N, C-alpha and C positions, 0 to 999 in steps of 0.2 A: 159763831158757832160754839157751843161749849163742848167739854169733854164727853165721852160716852158715859152714861150714867152707870153707876156701879150695878145697878140690877140688870143691866144688859150682859148676856153671856159673851164671852170672848172664846174663840176657837183657835188652836194652833195646829196646823197641819205639818207634820213631819216632827219626830220625836227624838232627833239626835240631840247633841250638846246644846246647840243653839235653841232648838224648839223647846227643850225642857226648861232652858234658862229664860226664855220669854213667857213660857206658861207660868213659872213661878212667880215672875215679876207681876203679872195680871192677876195672879191668884192673891198674893200678899197684899196688893192694892185694894182688894174686896170684890172682884168680879167672880161669878160663877166661870168656870174654865172647862172646855171641852177638849180632849186631846184626841186626835185622829193620826193614824198611821196606815199606809197601804199594806204594811207587813203584819198578817195577823199575830196579835199577842203583844206587839210593841207598844201599843198606847197604854196597855194595863201595865208593862213594865216600866214605862216612863212615869206612870202616876205613881208607882211604889218607889221609884228613885226620887220624885219630888217630895213624897211623903217623908223620905228618910232625911233629906236636906232640911225639911221643916223641923225635924226632931233636932238636927243639929244647932239650928237657930234658936230653940228653945234652951239647948245646953249653954248656949252663948249668951243667954239673956237678951237675945233680939227679938224674942217673940214670947208671949206667955203660952201656957200649955192650952189655955181656952181659945187663944186666937189660932193656934196650929189646929186644934180640933175643929173649929169653924171653916177654917180654910180648907182642910182635907174634905169636909162634908160638901164643899163646893166644886171640888175637882172630880171630873168624870171622864173615864175613857170612852170613846164612841167607836161603835162597830162599823160605821158606814157614814159617808158624807151627809146622808140624809138626816142624820142626828144633829146636824149643825144649822138646820133650817131657820131656827129663831135667833140666831147669833147676831149681835150688832157689829161684830167685827171679827174678821178672820185673818190671821197672820200666817204666811205660809214660810216654812223653813226647810225645803226638801232639796233635793239633789241640784246643783248649780248647772242645770241644762235647760236652755230655752224652751226646748219642745215639751220637756217634762212639766215645767212650770205653767207654760201656756195651756196645755190639756187640763192640768188640775184646776185652773181658773175657769175655764170653759165649763167644767162640770159644777164647780162651785156656784157660778152665776145661774144655773138652772135649778139651784137648790134654795139658795138664801133669799131673803126678801130684797126688794128694790132699795131699800135705806141702809142695808148692810154694807159696811166699809170693807173693802178687800185690799190687803197689804201683802207685799213681798219683803223678805229679809235680805234679799240678794245682795252680795258685796261686789258683784263683778259684772252682772248682766244689766242691760238697759232696761230701767223701769218702764220706759215707752214701748219697748219691744215686748216685753212680758204681757202688759195691759193692752197691747194692740189686739190681742186675741179675744177680747170682751165685746160684747154688743154695746155696754155702757162703761167705756174706759174712764169716764169723768170720776167714778167713785174708787178709782184705784190708785194707790200711792205706795211708795216706798217707806218702810220702817226699818232702817238699818241700825240693828242693835250690834253692840261689840261684845267679845267674848272675854270673860264670863258675863253674860247679860244681868244677872243679879248684882253683880258687883260694879261693872263699869257704868260710869253715870251718863254717857253721852248715847244719843239717838239722833241720826241723820233722818230728818223727814224729806223724803225726794219726791218732787213733782214731776211727773211724767209729762210729755207734750200735750196730752189730752186731760190731765187731772184737774178736776174743778178746784177752784180756790177753797170752797166749803169743805171739800174732802180733805185737802192738805191741813186747813186749820183744824178740823176735828181730830185728825191724827195727831197733830202737833199738841193740842192741848190735852188729849188723852195721855200721850206719853208723859207729859208734864205732870199730870195728875198722879201717874204712876211713880212719881218721884224722880224722873229722869231729867237730864239738861238736854234740851232740843235745840237743834239748829236746822234752818230751812235751807234746802238746796235744789238746784235745777238738776235735771236728769243730765249728767255729764260723766264720761268714763271715769270710774273711781270715786265719784261723788266728790266731797271735800277732802276727807283724810287720805284716802288711798290715791288720789290725784296729786295732792301736794307733798306726801310724803316720800315719792318716789326718789328724789335726789339723796335722801338720808341713806339710802341703801346703794343707790347707784354710785355716788361719789366714793363711798368707802371702798367699793368693789373696784373702781377705777384706779384709785390710788394702790390697791393691791395688784391689779393687773399690770400697772407701771412698774412693779416690784420696788415701790418707793418706801414700803413698810409692811410688815406681816399683820394679820388680823388682830393679835393680842395688843400691839402697839396701836393700831388705828382705833380699836374699841377703847383703850385707856385714854387716848387723847379726846375722844368723842365725850367720854363720861368725865373725866377730870378737869378738861380745859372747856369743852363745850357746853357742860353741864347737863348733857342728856342721861336719862336714867339708865340706858343700856347702849352698848355700841351696837354697830349695824350687823356685825358677825354673830354676836351672842344672841341679839334679838331675832334674827332670822332662823337660828339654830332653834330657838324656843318656838316660834311660829310654825316651823317647819318649811325647810327649803324649796320643797314642792308647792306649798301653799303660797309663800311669798312670791316665787318666780311665776307662778300661775296668774297672780294678780298683776305683777308687773307686765307679763306678757298680754294680759287681757287689755289693759290700759294702752299699751303701745299699739297693738292691733286695732283698738276702737278709736284712736287718733290717727289711724291710716299710717300706722309705723312712723309717727313722728320722733325724729332722732332724739328729742329731749327725754324720751321714755324708754330708750332702747335697753333691752335686756342685758344682763351680763353673762359673757361667755364662760366666765369662771363659775358662775352659780349653775349655769346650765351643766357643765361638765359635773359639779357636785350632785345635782339631781341624777343625771345618767348613771353615776356610780352607786346610787342608793344611798349616799351619805345625806340623809333627809333632816339632820339635826337631833335633837335629844330624843326623840321617838324612836330613832333608828340606832342610838348609842353612839352616833358618829355623824359629825357635819363639819362645819369649820373647825370645831374642837372635838376631841375624843371624850365620851362620856362612860366609857367602859369602867369596869370596877378597877380601882387603883389608878386610874388615869390621872395625871397632874396637869392643872391648867398651866398653859404656857405663860410666861412672864413677859410684859411688855419690855421693848428696848429701852433701857435707862442708862444715860451717859455716867461715866466715872466722874468722880469729884474733880473740879477744876478750880484754879484761882480766880476769883472775881476781879474786875478792873478797878483801879482806884478811883476812877471818874468816868463819866460820859458827858458828851456834848450833844445837847437836844437842838436839832434844826428843824424848824417848822412845828406844825401842830400834828401831834400823834393821833388826832381823831378818836377812835373807839379804845385806843390804847393809852390815852392821856393819863390815866390813872397811875400808869407804871412811874411816872416821875415822882410821885409821892412816895410810892413803895421803895424806890431806889434810895431816895433820901432817907427813910426810914431804917434802911439797911446800913446806913453810914456810908454809902458810896456817894461821892460828889456829883452834883449835876450842875453843868454849865449851860447855859441857855444862849443859843444864837437865834435872835429874831429875824435874821434875814431870811428870805424866802429860797431856801436851798431844797425844799422838799420836807418830807415828814419821816424822820429817821433819827437814830442815835449814832454818833459816832464814837468809837472806841479808842482807847490810847494807841492801839496798834495802827490806827489809820483805817481800819476796816469799818463797815457800816452795818447796822442792825436795824432792819425794816419791818413793819408790820406786812404780812402777805398781802398782795394787791393783785394778783393774776399774772404776775412776771415771774421769771425763773432767775435764779442766782447766776446761771452761767452768762446773762446778758449784761452783767455789770461786774466791775472789778472790785473783789473782795467784799462780797456782802453775804450776810446770813439773813435769812427771813424768819420771822417767829410768827405762830399761828394766832388766830383769834381766840379770844377767851370770853366766856360768858360774864364772868366777873374776875378780873385780874388779881383782886386782893384775895379771893376765896379759891381760885383755881389752884390745883395741887400739882398739876403737870402742865408743861408747855413743850410744844413741838418745835424744833428748828429745822430749818433746811439749808443746804449749802451745796455748791458745786465743786467740781474737781479744781476749779481756779480760785476757790476761797482758801485763805491761808490758815494753816492749823492754828496760828496764834489768834486770828479774828474768831474762829469757831470756839477755841478754848475760853476766850474772853466772855463770848456770848453765853456760853454754857455756864461759866461760873457766875455771871450776872444774875441769870434766873435762879440759880441754885442758892445764891446768897439771899434771894427774895423767898426762900423756903419751897421752892418748886422742884420736883423732878424734871428731868429734861430728857426727852426723846428726840433723837435726831434722825430725820427720815430723808429720802431722796429729795432731789430738786425737782418737785413738781409745782407748776403754778396754782396759786390758791391754797396750796398745803391740804389740810383736812377739813377743820372746822370752817374756815372762812368760805371755801368754794361751796360747802354744803349748805350753809346759812344762806348765801348768796342766791343760790338756786331755789331754795325754799321761798325766800321772800319774793323772788321773781314770779314763780309759779302762782303764788298767792295774789299778786298784783294783777296778774293775767287773768286769774279766775274772777276777780272782782269786776274787771273791765268787761268780762264776757257774761256777766249776769248769773255766774254760778251760785254766789252767796255773798253776803256782806262782810265787811272787814271784821266786824264784831263777831260774827258767827264763825268765821274761818280761824280767828284766834281761839275762841272757845273751843273748836272742835279739834284743833291741833294740841291744845293743852290737855284735854280730857280723853280725846281718842288715842293718842300715841304718847302721852305725858311728855310733850316737849317742855322745857323750862319757861319759854316764851312763846307766845303766838308770832307768827311771821310779822305782823304790822307792829306789834310791840317791839320786836327785834330791829325793824326797819326804823322805827323812830329812834331807837337808843343808838343805832350805828350812823345815824345821818341819811337824808334823803337819798344822796347820790352814791352812797358807798357801794351798795350792791350793783347798781348799774355800771359804776366804773371798774369794779373787779371784774364782772363778766364780760365787759367790752375788752378788757386785757386778755381775758381767757379766750374769748372769741377769736382775736387776732392770732393766737398760738394754737387753736384748733378750730379752723373755719368750717367744720362739718355742720355748724348750726346748733349743737348740743349745748353750747354756751351763749348763744346770741341772746341778748337781753331782749325781753318782749317790749313791743310798743308801748304797753301800759307803763312799764318801768321807766322806759325812756321819757314818756310824758311827765312821769312822776319827779324824775331827777331834773328835767329841763325846766319844769314850771318852778321848781324850787330855786334854780339859778337865776330866772327871770325875775323872781321876786326879790332876790337878793340884789339884783342890778349887775348880775354877772353876764358878760357878753361872750 
């Protein structure tokens, strides 16, 4: 089944920010577009707003004046649903309430032709449930655009339980013809992006709730070590705390309150206080006039060690040995299997975060995972009350000698980046095993939908097949609530790797 022909009109019902954005995408692609809103006058206002945005595209040389004029001529506000009768596709972008959407589609079904494709842009409701109100749910599909729709490249094409393959394929190819990158997804809570992204927020909030670090420090570590474009606190302030918490709560409730998706009490209190982020002038951060952004905790300058002893394979942190040598610090290698760590001149140890805590060992400092240790500009360290000041100072000085800022956080297992990435990888493997989407589509969705530096499976391959499983297994031993229990899919992935390598 091919994409919808350009001569076929596309209707958008609901003319808020998302509705206007979707309409603009279809319009610029070449379709006649009809706008409808239940509030009188809103569709006409939306058409004027879209026209103004087309003017700006001309000013930026992204459209010619002739293309703008032709597009404007194809845009028509509709006074009633009856004016959508000849449309080949209707996309709904109204209030996120199941009853409202179901009623709308019942009315649309009595207006449009039998070959009209019906689509919802819902981000939190079940596509199956919305389409369940239809006499012919096979032509119903989810088309989840990301905000702002004209700029964000990703569209999740969601098949409900009753969606026909031909309908999903037509929706997929139509969105592709509009210049979007499409991914196919089964109807699951959160679809791909909002399901797999939950740990990015949840683990940052958990570290904060454990009083291990403040928001500015956690955000800085996620950006400067993890390679994420924004930290969890600044990103949720941008999204809106109420919006982000609502999505988290919806996914949690849709999964029958699965502990892996439990909302944050700290975020709930933020929402209850009205501190909803940038739009309210206050969220995790203050956005009032003259407010200064808090600085992340950064350790004072310390003397680097003269040498380190490398014991075992540092795994994802193996690149550190070359960086240490380049900094003029001696590296002595001990090939005997003592573990995976660096021994400092003081006798203390430096180890990559592995889901354990510093208090469990004598005189150890953990360092966090980095996307790229060479390019990272900040590294987090954690130590317990039993870690000697000399060991912490040597560890701090070592990373500073490599050109990194150092943030010392509390003794939390898995630290910040490591536990976040491990949980994202786990949810991705679980999603594939349950038929939600392919590995390739999940990686594409997470890169384009939330701007992750790597897709979960790209990360998994880089870190090693058993890395995420081992870290989460350690975390689960220390928090047996089930939040960190590795999925069966991740277990199979790690175990199969070991069998192939001849490990018993």
